[in-house]
N, C-alpha and C positions, 0 to 999 in steps of 0.2 A: 676884833675883840675876843678874848678868850672866857669860856665860863665850865665850870666845872662840878660835879654830881659824884657822889658815891655811895655805898651801902657796905657793908662787911666784907664783900668778895673782890670789888671793884671801884677803882677810882677813875675817871673819865675825865678827860678836858676835849672841848669842843669850840671850835671858831665859828664865829659870825661871819667871816668868809666861805661863803658856800655851805653854811651850816655842817662843817666837814668835821669828822674826828680828828681830834691831834694827837691823843693821846689815848691808851688803856693800861691800866697795870693791874696786877693783880692783887690778891692780899698780902703776899711775900715780895712785893715789889718788883716781880717779874714785869717787865716792859714789853707788850704784845704788839706795838705798830712802828711801822717803819719811822723813820725821825727824820725824813724829808730833807736830806741833805741835798743841796740844790746840784752840786755837781755828780749827780749820781744820779738820783728821780723825788724832783723838787714837791711831792705830794704825801701825804700820809692817808688818806681813805676817801677822795672825792667820789661824789655822786654823778653819773652820766645822766643829763636829761633836756633836752628832749630828744637827743639820740645819742645812741654808744657807738664808740669807733670814731674814724675819721670818715671825712668826705672830702677824698683827696681830689676831686674833678669839682666841686663847689655843688650848687643844686640851683635850680629854677623853681620859682612860685609865679604863677600868671604869666610866664616867658620872661620871666626878669629874672637876672642871677642873684643870690641872697649870699651874702659873704658868711662863711661856715669855718669854724675851727675843727679839732677833736673835741669827742666826748659831749657835745652840746654847750650850754650856757650857763648852766645853773653854779656850776663850779667855781667860776671866777668872779661871782658878784656877793654882794655883801645881803644877808638876810638880817631880817630884826626877830631879836627875841621875846616873843608874844608870851610864855608861860615858863615858869623857873617853879622848881621844887626840890626837894634832897636827892631825890631818885630820879628825874624827868626836866627835860630842855627841850620846848618846842619855838621852832624857829619858821618864818615866813617870810617869802619873797613874791611880790608883784610884778610881773614883766610886763611891759609894753613898750617896749623899744626897734632899735631901725634893724637887728638883727635878725628876726622873727617876726612873719607874719601876721601870728595868733597870739594876743594879750593871754595870760596866763597867770593865774595864783599856784605857789607852790609851797607847802607845809613838809616840815623835815622834824620828825619827833623820835629824840632818844631816850631811851627808858632801859632804868637797871631792874631786872626779876632776876634777884642771887646770881648765880655765876653765868648770867645772859645779859649781854647787851643787844637791845632789839631796837633797831631804827626802821621807822615806818614815812615812806614819802609820800606824799599824795599831790596830783596835778588837780586843776580846775581849768578848764577851758572856759575863759571869758571872753570869746570871740563869738560872732554871728556864726562862723562859718566850723565845719568838724576840722580837726587838728589832728595831724600825723604824731604819735608820741611813740618813743622806747626810753626804757629807764633800766638802769643799770648801776652796780654797784662794784667799787673799782679799791676794795680795802688792800692795804699793803701791811701783810702779816710780818712781825721781824722774824729774820731766820738768818742766823739763831737768836732765839729768843732766851736761852742761858748763857751768860757769859762764858766765854773761853770754849765753846763749841763752834764748831763747822760746819757750812751748810749741808755738806754730805753726811752728817748726823743725825739728818732730818729724812723724812718721807712724807708723801702725800698718802693718806689712806684713805679709801671711797668705801663707802657703807657695803656696796656691792660690787661684784668683780668687774668693773667698767672703767678701770685703767686701760692704755693702751696696751694691747697682748690680752685684754680679758682677765685682770687680775685685778685684785684690790688694793694693789701698793705699787707706787709709782716713786722710786728711789729718787731723790735729789743728788745732780751731780753738777758741775759748773760748766758742761757744755749743753745741756738741757735745752736753753734757751737761746743757741745759737740761731736757729731757723725762729726767732722771734715768739709767737704766742702757741699754745696748743688751745685748741678749741676743741669743747665736748658738746655734743648736742643730743638733746633726746635723753639724757642719764633718768634713770628711775631712781639714783640715790636719794635719800633726802639729804645726807651730809656728805663732806669731804674735809678732813681737818689734816693740818700741817702735825705732825707728829715727830716727839723726838724718839729715835730708833731705840734706846737699851731703857729709857724710863717710861715711855706712854704719856708724858704731859704731852699736850696739844692743844691748840687752837680749833675751833670746830666750827664752820660755816656752814650752816642749813641751807640747802640750795633747791628743795622742792618746790616744783612748779615752775621752775625757770629752763625754755627751753634751751638756753645757749648758759654754757659753764665755760669761763675762760680761767687759764693758768699762764701767768706772764711774770717774767723779770727780765733781766739782763745778764747777756752772756758772762759766765764768772760768778752768777750769784753774788750780787754785792750786798747782800746784807736782808734782802727781803724777798718774799715771794708774793705776788697777787690772788687770789681768789674772787675771780668775778661773776656772778651770777646776772645774766643780762634777760631783758626780756625781748630784745631784739639782735639782728646782726647787721655788719655791713654787707654792702650790696652793690651790683654792678648801676649806672647810670645817674642820672640828675635827679629824680622823682624820689623823695623821700618815701612814699605810698609803698614802693617797688622792694622796699629793703625790707629784708626777713624779719617777720614780728612784728612789724610796725601796726599800729591799732589808731582807726582814725576814730577821734574822742569826739562825741559827738557837742554842740554849743552847751554850756553847763555842766555837763558830766563830768565825773572823777576817774583818774587812773590812779591807783595806788601799790605800792609793790613795798614788802618787808625782808630786810636782810636782820636774823639772827646769827650773835657769834658768841660761842661759850668757850670760855675759859676752862678748859682741863688741866689744872696745874699742880 
């Protein structure tokens, strides 16, 4: 089911499936998020939890193999709307299923603050054992977001000179993602933004506090660019606790991360 909220600057649509952002439009009706064309990439802005990335060899718990796909569980499950107002939506998921040994509760809050869309995800470990967790955002920004433009008319601007080559600008070009993902670790920039070269219009994602930030699209830049702040990263082996950035969450404790998207339109 789809739910909407808006203020003077932004209009947002959220799906109960995964509590996923489905659409974000500016006051001038600029569409900011990828439209999830299934033949290209069938998502808008999923959340990755309780792990980020692929588990290509599967993993095991207590010596037993556990089925696992890409980017965790929560993006594929139905969440329940538990709070709604003109500028705030809160969803809840309680999971105690066969594909993850630790029961957990997961809440997602989307809130509008002027030209900012703030998404906060909070997990609670409902099991009697420590639970390994990673959390990441996988927001697909529409590129181009101005009709009639091309992806080559855009760049990724860093707050500080931390793009490849120690500069503050990464130009976008169709071959950029032929080798898949650009992974950036240990950034000190508070934000990265997808920016229109000649106008300065931009979609800014705040990434402060995240040890990993990924840039991803498909070869040819077919209409989107993902800027992905992750708390953890992929790693070798079948033990999730060995993956970089994994946190062992004690029973009854919470793990929370926030993403802020600013529309500079």
